[in-house]
C-alpha positions in Angstrom: 150.3 80.9 -24.4 147.8 82.4 -26.7 145.6 85.4 -25.9 142.3 83.6 -26.6 140.0 83.1 -23.7 138.7 79.5 -23.9 137.1 79.3 -20.4 133.7 80.3 -21.6 133.4 83.0 -18.9 131.9 86.2 -20.1 133.2 89.3 -18.2 131.2 92.3 -17.3 131.6 95.4 -19.6 134.9 97.2 -19.1 133.0 100.4 -18.0 132.1 98.8 -14.6 128.4 98.9 -15.4 126.4 95.7 -15.4 125.2 94.3 -18.7 121.7 95.3 -20.0 120.4 91.8 -19.3 121.7 91.9 -15.7 120.1 95.4 -15.2 116.7 94.2 -16.6 116.7 91.0 -14.6 117.7 92.9 -11.4 114.9 95.4 -11.9 112.4 92.7 -12.7 113.4 90.6 -9.7 113.1 93.5 -7.4 109.7 94.3 -9.0 108.4 90.8 -8.5 109.3 90.8 -4.8 107.6 94.2 -4.5 104.6 92.8 -6.3 104.3 90.0 -3.8 104.6 92.5 -0.9 101.9 94.7 -2.5 99.6 91.8 -3.1 99.9 90.6 0.5 99.5 94.2 1.9 96.5 94.9 -0.2 94.8 91.6 0.5 95.4 92.0 4.3 94.1 95.6 4.2 91.0 94.4 2.3 90.5 91.6 4.9 90.9 94.2 7.7 88.4 96.5 6.0 85.9 93.6 5.7 86.5 92.8 9.4 85.3 96.3 10.4 82.2 96.1 8.2 83.2 97.2 4.6 81.1 95.0 2.3 82.9 95.8 -1.0 79.6 95.5 -2.9 79.7 97.4 -6.1 76.1 98.3 -7.3 77.1 98.2 -11.0 77.3 94.5 -11.0 75.6 93.8 -7.7 78.4 91.6 -6.6 80.9 91.7 -3.8 84.6 91.9 -4.6 86.3 88.7 -3.2 89.6 89.0 -1.3 91.3 87.0 -4.0 90.2 89.6 -6.5 92.3 92.2 -4.7 95.4 90.0 -4.9 94.9 89.2 -8.6 94.3 92.8 -9.7 97.1 94.1 -7.6 99.5 91.5 -9.0 98.4 92.2 -12.6 98.8 95.9 -12.5 102.0 95.7 -10.5 103.5 93.5 -13.3 102.3 96.2 -15.8 104.3 98.7 -13.7 107.4 96.4 -13.9 107.0 96.2 -17.7 106.8 100.0 -17.9 109.9 100.4 -15.7 111.9 97.9 -17.8 110.8 99.6 -21.0 111.9 102.9 -19.7 115.2 101.6 -18.5 115.8 100.3 -22.0 114.5 103.2 -24.1 114.5 106.4 -21.9 117.3 108.8 -21.2 115.6 109.6 -17.9 113.9 106.4 -16.8 113.4 107.3 -13.1 111.7 110.6 -13.7 109.5 109.2 -16.5 108.6 106.2 -14.5 107.5 108.2 -11.5 105.4 110.6 -13.6 103.8 107.7 -15.5 103.1 105.6 -12.4 101.6 108.6 -10.5 99.4 109.5 -13.4 98.2 105.9 -13.8 97.5 105.7 -10.1 95.5 108.9 -10.2 93.5 107.6 -13.2 92.9 104.3 -11.2 91.1 106.4 -8.5 88.3 107.3 -10.9 86.4 104.0 -11.1 85.9 103.7 -7.4 84.5 107.2 -7.3 82.1 106.4 -10.2 81.1 102.9 -9.0 78.1 104.0 -7.0 79.2 102.0 -4.0 78.6 103.2 -0.4 81.0 105.7 1.2 82.8 103.0 3.2 83.4 100.8 0.2 84.5 103.8 -2.0 86.9 105.0 0.7 88.3 101.5 1.2 88.7 101.0 -2.6 90.6 104.3 -2.9 92.9 103.3 -0.1 93.4 99.9 -1.7 94.5 101.6 -4.9 96.9 103.8 -3.1 98.4 101.1 -0.9 100.1 99.1 -3.7 101.2 102.3 -5.4 103.1 103.3 -2.2 104.8 99.9 -2.3 105.5 99.7 -6.1 106.4 103.2 -7.1 109.2 104.0 -4.6 110.6 100.4 -4.9 110.8 100.5 -8.7 112.0 104.1 -8.8 114.8 103.2 -6.3 115.7 100.1 -8.3 115.7 102.1 -11.6 118.0 104.7 -9.9 120.6 102.1 -8.9 120.6 100.7 -12.4 121.1 104.1 -14.1 123.9 105.6 -11.9 
């Protein structure tokens, strides 16, 4: 019997750690599930806010933000967070710490536009909460997922 493996099966690395591709896919998969949860939570919270009288009218454009807009924007920026997490997993020696700092800083920056929008206090307060809600879903989920992939 020869020592050549002709089965076509590729074994995991001998170190017991999953391959890079597996780590990235796992992180991305977890991130996409968290993205869907963040989109649903944000859209439901916006619908609830509308139900109690928040109009989501932004004077700069004079238009009302539609519920679907909350889902789309949440989804887009959540995917940006996943890309940042994957990049840090690939290129950073401390991906968890760098991700948390980056995500918290970007979340803080995202709070500025609602404050400058000129919307009424109810809309501004709701928008601030709707920026923080997906952050509370995405940041801990991605940080936890990064931690399990770097241990």
